[in-house]
C-alpha positions in Angstrom: -7.9 -8.4 -15.3 -8.8 -5.5 -17.7 -12.5 -5.9 -17.4 -11.8 -5.8 -13.0 -10.0 -2.5 -13.6 -12.7 -1.2 -16.0 -15.3 -2.1 -12.8 -13.3 -0.2 -10.6 -13.1 2.8 -12.7 -9.2 2.8 -13.1 -7.9 4.9 -15.0 -5.7 2.6 -17.0 -5.0 1.7 -20.5 -3.5 -1.9 -19.6 -2.8 -4.4 -17.6 -0.7 -7.9 -18.1 -0.2 -10.1 -15.6 3.6 -9.5 -15.6 3.3 -5.5 -15.4 6.2 -5.2 -17.4 5.0 -4.2 -20.8 5.7 -0.5 -21.9 1.8 -0.9 -22.6 0.8 -1.0 -18.7 -0.1 2.5 -17.6 -2.1 3.5 -14.5 -2.4 6.9 -12.8 -1.2 7.5 -9.3 -5.0 8.0 -8.1 -5.7 4.5 -9.6 -3.0 3.2 -8.2 -4.1 4.3 -4.6 -7.9 3.1 -5.6 -6.3 -0.4 -6.7 -4.4 -0.6 -3.4 -7.6 0.4 -1.2 -9.3 -2.5 -2.9 -6.8 -5.0 -2.3 -7.0 -4.0 1.5 -10.3 -4.1 1.5 -11.1 -7.3 0.0 -7.9 -9.1 0.9 -6.5 -7.5 4.2 -4.4 -10.2 5.1 -1.9 -8.7 2.4 -0.6 -6.5 4.7 1.1 -9.2 6.9 3.1 -9.8 3.6 3.6 -6.1 2.4 4.5 -5.0 5.9 7.7 -7.5 5.7 11.1 -5.9 6.1 12.3 -8.9 4.6 11.7 -12.1 3.5 14.0 -15.7 3.9 13.0 -17.9 0.5 15.0 -21.0 0.1 17.9 -20.0 2.3 18.2 -16.1 0.4 17.3 -13.4 2.4 15.8 -10.3 0.6 15.2 -7.1 1.7 12.3 -4.9 1.6 12.9 -2.1 -0.8 9.9 0.2 1.2 12.3 2.3 3.1 9.4 3.4 4.9 8.8 0.6 6.8 10.0 -0.4 10.8 13.5 -0.5 11.3 14.2 0.9 7.6 16.1 4.3 6.6 13.4 6.6 6.2 10.6 4.7 8.7 7.4 6.2 8.6 5.5 5.5 12.1 2.5 3.5 11.1 3.6 2.4 7.6 2.5 -1.3 6.5 3.4 -1.6 3.5 2.6 -1.4 0.2 4.5 -1.8 -2.8 7.9 -0.2 -4.5 8.6 -0.7 -8.3 11.1 1.1 -11.0 10.6 1.0 -15.0 12.8 3.3 -17.0 9.5 5.1 -17.9 7.8 5.6 -14.8 11.4 5.5 -12.6 11.3 5.2 -9.2 7.8 4.3 -7.7 6.1 3.5 -4.1 2.3 3.0 -3.2 2.8 3.2 1.0 0.1 2.9 3.3 0.2 3.5 6.9 -2.5 4.0 9.5 -3.0 6.5 12.9 -6.1 6.3 15.2 -7.6 3.5 13.0 -7.5 6.3 9.8 -5.3 4.6 6.9 -4.2 6.7 4.4 -2.6 5.5 1.1 0.2 7.8 -1.1 1.6 7.1 -4.5 4.9 8.4 -5.8 6.2 7.8 -9.6 9.1 9.0 -11.2 11.1 9.9 -8.4 14.8 10.7 -8.8 16.0 8.5 -6.1 14.8 6.3 -2.8 15.4 9.1 -0.5 13.2 11.3 -2.8 10.6 8.6 -3.4 10.6 8.1 0.6 10.4 11.7 1.7 7.4 12.5 -0.6 5.4 9.4 0.2 5.8 10.6 4.0 4.9 14.1 3.5 1.9 12.9 1.1 1.0 10.9 3.8 1.5 13.5 6.8 -1.0 15.7 4.3 -3.3 13.0 4.7 -3.5 12.1 8.1 -3.8 15.9 8.7 -6.9 16.0 6.3 -8.2 13.1 7.5 -8.1 14.1 11.4 -9.8 17.5 10.8 -12.4 15.7 8.6 -15.9 16.2 9.4 -18.4 13.4 8.6 -20.6 14.4 5.7 -24.4 12.5 6.1 -23.3 10.3 9.1 -20.5 8.9 6.9 -17.0 8.9 7.6 -14.5 7.0 5.3 -11.6 5.3 7.7 -9.4 5.9 4.0 -8.2 8.8 2.2 
């Protein structure tokens, strides 16, 4: 996993399979790059990260991404991706949304509350869409990701 992270040029110190080790560190930029790579290689993942709840063995688990449809801070076009919390990183979210066939990925770390986490991610996605929609293709190439 660490070799693969290196191949993606991620600014990360160490990865383990669980992700809870105090040695695990990743920058918001690297988390966005990793998310983009997941979506490009495994687009089916969005079918899972966009779920607002999951019934597993009779227990219903609700998504903690409050930007998803029907959730508290719904963001139009949001289709996932991952929330988390550790004492070192605080409340975190990597959120992705699409608008007019363009996708943005927002990463927020160390948010003081679930509301702030969702609000900051929504603001970043708004900024991303504004930037992406006003972007001019350079050398005939225009990315659908920002």
